[in-house]
C-alpha positions in Angstrom: -38.5 114.1 120.5 -42.2 114.2 120.6 -43.2 112.4 117.4 -46.0 110.3 116.7 -46.4 106.1 116.4 -46.8 106.7 113.0 -44.4 108.7 112.4 -41.5 106.7 114.0 -43.0 103.9 111.1 -42.8 105.9 108.6 -39.8 106.6 108.8 -38.4 103.4 109.3 -40.6 102.2 106.6 -38.8 105.2 104.3 -35.3 104.0 106.0 -35.8 100.9 104.6 -37.0 101.6 101.7 -33.6 103.4 101.6 -31.4 99.9 102.6 -32.7 98.3 99.8 -31.9 100.7 96.7 -28.5 101.3 98.6 -28.5 97.1 98.1 -27.6 96.8 102.0 -30.3 94.0 102.4 -30.0 93.5 106.2 -30.0 96.3 106.9 -33.4 97.1 104.7 -34.3 94.0 106.7 -34.5 95.4 110.0 -36.1 98.1 109.4 -38.7 96.9 107.5 -38.8 94.0 109.2 -39.6 96.7 112.2 -42.0 98.7 110.2 -43.6 95.9 109.5 -44.4 94.4 113.8 -45.2 97.7 114.3 -47.8 98.7 111.8 -48.9 95.5 112.1 -49.2 97.0 116.2 -50.2 100.2 115.7 -52.8 99.8 113.3 -54.0 96.1 112.8 -53.1 93.5 110.0 -56.1 94.7 107.5 -55.2 98.4 107.3 -52.9 98.9 103.6 -50.5 100.8 105.3 -49.9 97.1 107.0 -50.5 94.9 104.3 -47.7 97.3 101.7 -45.0 97.5 104.8 -46.4 93.0 105.2 -45.5 93.5 101.1 -41.2 95.2 101.1 -40.5 92.6 104.0 -41.9 90.3 101.9 -38.9 91.8 99.6 -36.7 91.9 102.3 -37.0 87.7 103.0 -37.1 87.4 99.4 -33.6 89.7 97.9 -32.3 87.6 100.5 -32.9 83.9 99.7 -35.3 83.5 102.8 -37.7 81.9 101.0 -39.4 79.9 103.9 -40.1 82.8 106.4 -41.3 85.2 103.2 -43.7 82.1 102.8 -44.6 82.5 105.9 -45.4 85.6 105.7 -46.8 85.6 102.7 -49.6 82.8 103.9 -50.5 85.4 106.5 -51.1 88.1 104.0 -52.3 86.7 100.6 -55.5 86.5 102.4 -56.0 89.4 103.7 -55.5 91.2 101.1 -57.3 89.0 99.3 -60.9 89.6 101.9 -59.8 93.1 102.5 -58.9 94.9 98.6 -60.3 91.8 96.5 -58.3 90.2 93.9 -57.2 92.6 91.3 -56.0 95.4 94.1 -51.9 96.5 93.5 -50.7 95.0 96.4 -52.9 91.9 96.5 -51.4 91.0 93.1 -47.8 91.6 94.2 -48.0 90.1 97.2 -49.2 86.8 95.2 -46.9 87.5 92.2 -44.1 88.2 95.2 -45.0 84.6 97.3 -45.5 82.7 93.2 -41.4 84.3 93.0 -40.7 82.3 96.6 -42.6 79.2 95.3 -40.7 78.5 91.8 -37.2 79.4 93.8 -37.2 77.5 97.0 -36.2 74.1 96.0 -38.1 72.8 99.0 -41.3 73.7 97.6 -44.5 71.8 97.3 -48.2 72.4 96.1 -48.8 71.5 99.6 -47.5 75.1 100.0 -50.2 76.4 97.7 -52.6 78.5 98.8 
């Protein structure tokens, strides 16, 4: 097809979002995980598109109540978003909110989980 890597990553992310809207959460998770891995490899962790796909991937983990995995991802991503975009950026705030909710809903969460 000759599609660029960047175009493929956009399609994967869009498919993940579509699956999420359709309630096909497992498929959304897989697409969003693939999109995040690709963005991380292609752009690096500090690129806005990578952080956005991390946010979507974390949302899928949250929706499936995979709180431990969501916390692991968010513990890596929130500090990057803070450093690159600042505390008031919409992605930083969204990631922080999702981390707070994952902590709140995870019965095994402790004070050691705070970032």
